N, C-alpha and C positions, 0 to 999 in steps of 0.2 A: 263249731259255729262261729267263733271269732275269726278264724281264717277265712270263712266265707264272707263275713262282713268286711274284712280288710280288702279282700279281692274285689268285692262289689264296689266298695268305696273308691278304690283306686281306678276301677274301670270308669266310674262316673268322672273322677277328677282328670283322667286322661283326655276326656272329651272337652272339658271346659277350656283348656288353653287354646284349642282351635278357635274358640269364640273370642277369648280375651286378646290373644296376640294378633288376631286378624283385624282387630279394631284399632291398633296403635296408630295407623296412618289415616289421616283424613285431610280433605282439602277445604280451605277456607278462603272465601273471596277477600282480596286485599282491601284494606281501608285506604281511602283517598283523602288527602289533606290539602288544605290551603292555609293561609295565615291572615290574621287581622291585626292591624296596628292603628294608632290614632292618638289624638289628644283630646283632653276634656278641659273646657273653660267655663267660666260663669257667663250668665246672660249679659246683654248690653247694660241692663239696669244695674247689674252688680259689678260692672267694670270690665267685662270680657277678660278676666284674669285666669291664668293657668290654675288648675285645681289639683292639688296633691292629696293622696290618700283616698281617692275614689275607688270603690270596689267594682271591678268589671267582671261580669259573668256572662255566660251564653246559655241559650236554650235551643237545642239539646246541649247538655252540660259539657264543659271542658274544664281546664284548670282555672281557678279564680286568681286574679291578679289585682294589684292596686297601682294607681298612677304614681309616677315619679314627681319630683319637685317642679318639673316643667309641664306637668299634666299629661305626659306621654304614657302609653301602655303598649304591650305587644302580646298577642296570643299566637304562639308559633305553630301549633298543630290543632287545626279545627277541621272537623269533618266537612266535606263538600256538601253543598245544598243550601236550603233555606235555614237561616240561623237568626235568632233574635239576640242582640247585644243589649245587656242590662247594665246600667250605671246607677250606683247608689252611694249616697253619703249623708250622714246625719245633718239635718238642717236644710237639705236641698230636696227638691222634688225629683223623685226617681224617674229615670228615662229608659225607655225600651225602644230600640230601633231595629226593624227587620232588614236583613241584608242577605245577599246570595254569595256564598263562598265557592270559588272555582279551584280546581286541582292545580297545585303548584304555583298559584298566584297569591300575591299579597293585596288584601283589600285595605285601603287607607281611608279612615273616616274621622270626622270631628263631631264631638258630642258637646252640647250646650246644656247647662243645668241652671235652673233658676232657684232662687231662695224660696224655701217652702213657706206657705202662708201659715198664720197661727192655727194651731189645732184646737178645735172646739168640741169635736165629737169623739166619743169613745169608739175605738176600733171595733169593727164587726167581727164576729166569730169566724176563724179560718174555715175554709171549705176544703175537706180532704179529697185527694184525688187517687193516690196510689200508696200502698196496695189497697185493693178493695177491702172493705170491712170483712173480717173473719176469713180472709184468704189463708189457705193451708199449703203446706209443702214448699215453703219459701227457703231459699238458700240462707246461709248464715251471714250474708251481707244483703241488707234490704234497703232499697232506695225509697225514702219517704217523700211524698210530693203533696203539696197543698196550695190553695189559692188564698188571696187576701180576703175575699168576700167583698161585700158592699162597704167601701171605705171612703171617707171624705177625700176629695181630690187634693192631691199634693201632700198627703200624710206620708211621713217617714215611719215605717213600721219595723219593729224588732220582734224576733220570734225566739221563744224557748221551746226546745223539743224535749219532752219527758218520756222515758221508757220504763215500763213496769214489767218485771218478770212474773211469771205465773205465781199467784199467791202473795205477792208483795203489796203492801198498802202504801208504801212510799217509793216513788220511782226515782230513777237517776236522770239528772239533767244532762243529756248527751250533747246538746248544742245550746249555747246561751247567747242571747242578743245578736243572733245572726239576721242578716237582711235578705238573704236568699230564701226562696220558697221550696228548696229541696235540701235533703240531708241524707247521707248514707250511714245507716247504723251497721257497725262492723263488729266482728268477733262475737256474734251471737251464739247461743248454745243450740245444738241439735235437739229435736224432739221437745221443744219448749213453746209454751203459749206466752205471747207477749201482748201487752196493751201499750198504746202510745197516744199522746195528745200534743197539741201545739198551743201554747199561750202566746198572745200577741199584745204588744204595748206600743204606744206612740211616743213622740218626743216629750210630751207632757207626762209621761209615765202612767197614763191611763191604760189599764190592763183589762183584757177580756180572756177568760179561761176557755180553752177549747174542750170539746167533748172527747171521750176516749173511743179509739178504734182498736181492733185486735187483729192479730195474725198468729200463725203457727209455723215454726221452722220444720224442715224436712227431717225424716228419720235419719239416724246415724248411718253413714255410708258403709257399704260392705267393702272396706279397703283391704286389698290383698298384698300390699307392699308395706313392709316395716323397715325402717332404717333410722340412722342417727345423723344429726347435723348440728352445727354450732348455732347457738342462739344467745347473743349478748353475753359472752363470757362463760357460758355453760354449754354442755352437750346434752341434747334431749332426743327423745324417741318420737318419731312421727309415723303416722300411717297415711296411705294415699292410694287412690285408685287411678291415678294419672288424669283424673277429670278436674275441670275447673272448679275451684271452691271446695274440693274434697280433701285438701291437705289438712290433716288434723294433728295438732301437737298433743301427745298423750301424757308427757311428763313435764312438770313445772316446779320441781322442788328446789331449783337453784344450784344443785350440784351437777355431777356428771352421771347421767343415766345411759347405760350402754348395752350393746349386744342383745337386742330384742329377739326372743325365740318363741314362736307360736307353739302352743301345746298340740298334741295329736288330735284332740277333739275340737281344736280351734276356738276354745272358749276363754283361754288364759294366755297371757304373755309373760314369760319369765325374762328378767333383765337384771343387770347389776347396777348398784348405785353406791356412791361414796359419801352420801349425805351424813352418815354417821362417823365419817373420818376414814373408814376403810371400806373396801368394796365387799358388799354383801349381796346375796341373791334375793330378789323380791318377785312377786307376781302381781299382776293386775288384770282386769278384764279388758276386752278389746276396745272399750271406750276410754281406757285410761283411768278407770275408777276401781274401787274395791281393792286397794293395794294391801299386800301382806308381806311381811318380812319372813323369809324362809330360813335363812342361816343366822345363827346367833353366836354359837361357841367358836366356830372356825370359819373365817372369811374366805373369799376367793383370792388366792395369792400364789405366786410362784415366780420363777425366773422369767423376766420380760413379760409378765402377765399383768395387764392393767384391768383386771376384773372380768375377763372373758373366758371362753373355753368350755363353759358348762353346757349341758344338753339335757333335754327331757328324755325319760325312758320311753320306749315304744308304746307303753300303756298309759303314759301321761300321769302316773301317780308318784313318780320319783324324779329327782334331778341328780345328775352326775356332775362332779366338779373336782378341781384340784386344789389342795391346800399344801403348799410346799411339795414334799416328796410323796404325800399321800393322795391316793385316788379315792374319793369319798362318794357315797350315795346317801341321799336324804329324802324323806317323804316330802311331798309338796306342801304339807301343812307344818313342816318344820320338825317333825318327830322322826325317830328311827335313824339318826345319823350313824353310819357305820363305814368302816374302811374296807375296801375290797382289794387294794394292791398298794405296794410300795414301789417307787421308782428305784432304779439302780443308783449306786453311789454318785453323788454330785449331780444328780438329775432330778427334775421335778415335773410332774404332769401338768401341762398348761392348756392344751387344746385337745378336743375329743369329739367323737360322734358315737351314737348308739342306735343300731339298726335292728329291726325285728326280722329282717331277711338277711340271709348269708348264703352266697353261692346259689341263688335262685330258689331257695326253699326256706321255710320258716325255721329260723335258728338264730336267736338274738346274739349279736356280737358287738364288741366295743373296739373302736380304733382310737388310739391315743398317741399324742406326741409327747415325748420325754425331752425336756429342755435342759441343756447344760448351763454352765456358768457364762459361756459366751453365746451371743445370739445365733451363731452359725454352728453351734455344737448341739445337734439334735437328731433324734431317731423317731421312727413311727412303729408302733406295736399293734398287734391284734390280740384280743383276749376274750374270754367268756364273761358274762355279766357279773360273775362272782370273783373275777380276777384270775381264774384258772386258765391253763393252756395258753400262756402268754408267748407269742412268737414275734420275731422281728420281721417287719414287712419292708421298711426302707431304712437302710443303714445310714450311718453318719457320713454323709457325702460332703464334698466340697460345696460350700454355699449354704444358704439359709432355707430350711424347710418351715412350712407353716400350714396350719388349718386343714388337717385331713378330714375328709367327708365321704361317707359311703354313697354309692349309687343306690337307686331305689331297690334294685334286685339284689344288692349286697354282693355283686360279683367283681366290683372294682372300687378303688379309692382314688379321689382326686385330692390334690394338694398344690401349694405353690412352692417353687424352688428357684432361687437365684444361683445358678451353677457356675457363674463366672466371676463372682465377687464375694469377698468376705471383709467385714468391717466390724471392729469391736463395739462400735456405737449402734450397730443394727441397721445402718443404711444399706439399701439395695439398689442395684443398677439395672437389672434386667430380669426381674422375677417373672416367671411364666407359670401357667397352670398345666400340670401334668396329670395323667391318668395311669394307674397301674392295676393289673389284675391282682386279686387277693392272694394268688400264689407267687407274686413278685415278678411275673412276666408281663410282656407287652407294654413297655413304657411308651406313652404317647404324649407328644407335645401338643396340647390343645390350643395354646395361645398362637403358636406358629408365626407366620409373617404378618398376620393381620393386626397384631398388637402394635400400637404406635411406638416409634423409636423413642428411647429415652424415658420409658414408663415402666411401671410394674403392675402386673395382674395379681391381686391379692384377695383374701377373704372369700374364696370360691366355695359355693355349696350348691348342691342340686336343689331345685325347687321341689315342692311336695310331690308333684306328679312325676318327677324324674325326667321330664322332657325338655328342661332347660337348666342351664347353669347360670346362677346370678353371682356377680363378683364386683370388685371395685378396680378401677384403673387410676393410678396416681403417678405423678412425675417423680423421677428418682433423685432429684437434687436434695441437698441437706435441709432446705427450707420447706420440704414437702408437707410438714405438719401444718404449715400456714396456708397451704394451697387447697383449692377446692378438690375434693375427691369425687369421682364420677362413678355412678352405678351402671353396670352393663349387664346384658344377658346374651347368651349364645346357646347354640345347640350342643348336645352332649359330645359331638365330635369336634367342637371348636368352630363350626361354621356359623354364618349369619350373626356376627357380632352386632349388637345394637345398643346404643346408649339410651337409657330410660330416665335417669335422674342426674341432673348436672351438679348437685351439691348434696352429697350424702355418703355414708359408709355403713359398715356392719349390717348389710342387708339380709332380710329373710323374706322370701316371696312365697306366699301360699295363695290358694284360689278359693275364696269363700263362695 
């Protein structure tokens, strides 16, 4: 019955990439820009003096700027068409001037601002415009728009924007004393009800409280791309569906969270973290929540292993990983830790894969890399899930081996090899992705001539459906750890290379 389920599941998954990968390319009409520059001065009654510190905004919105000491300002990229230029400064009457921006041309203007009259009336309640009350399915960046309402002419108004998360009685002031009537609320949560309001005050600090409106953000996206990238001194796990606004940071513990691996049922992500000082294996759900520490007694460690190499069992109830020379298996709830194999003398198991298929039939197998004391001293072995029938698949060749991974049918293994260079520090010059049959025959260079010169293809693994290989490409110089790593995909024969993510590593691609 399970074999029928797996075959049916993979039949469905084989069909999904035809949809997903056919949508990667799209055409977008180019945006056309002009520019606006000018000066702001006081009215003749106030001496026609240059005004410094005037806030200049536009509607439709662009970047907000303030005037220099000589009253000058510049907006370099403004969409062409009808635009309203707004000038505001406390103590002066706000000015709005409609203009027309033309492609590639600079519009030069002069703005005159008079001293605001004394304020005697309490500001009217703001009138909300967008989003409409109770709007649902909004993205996690929401543009809030309101109007001044009926206000005494010449008033200078200041707005506080308050946002409440569902169930909260006290909101967060996300914008304070702003003079604009728009604000973008960012970094909102998915699947969350929010309430918001705008309080308004004048120069005399007479305040009017706004009423509350509400909206709801969209459901958590079905992201099929998992990867790691640097975030302000740490490395964190992200998910993405390559769509705008659907890049989600899943880990925020402040340490290094690495090597995300989706479970076979696509409900959990295993990853390693050094937040306890050493790399241990954790799991979380696909929203980055419900985290659980799996390993306790023995961490993920080995020669040139920074917390990676572990893999789910085909049934998703166990995790396989290396602890020095030991190849260990542990239940996903942290129980049942046991050793299934020892590496040979002076070697340690550091990278591995566990397949439910072997040689095109149901026969679970493990492929594991045994790492020596030097980065280029390594071999690849095949074995049964209990560690039995261990056989050598790839001998200790010249160069550095890394990251063995089964094809979906279990008839071949891919890995990276830099066959032209050996360095005691682990630097590589020309690592390529190779494929070899499980009997050791039919070596194939999948990177071929399409790999950019001076780069390495690393961390290769088949996608869940087996119809693509996902990997990273990185420059080979000694500063490569400081450079952006790029995530690519290609067909199983090495054709149709395509960059999909410009800043990322340790990818795992599945198709929800």
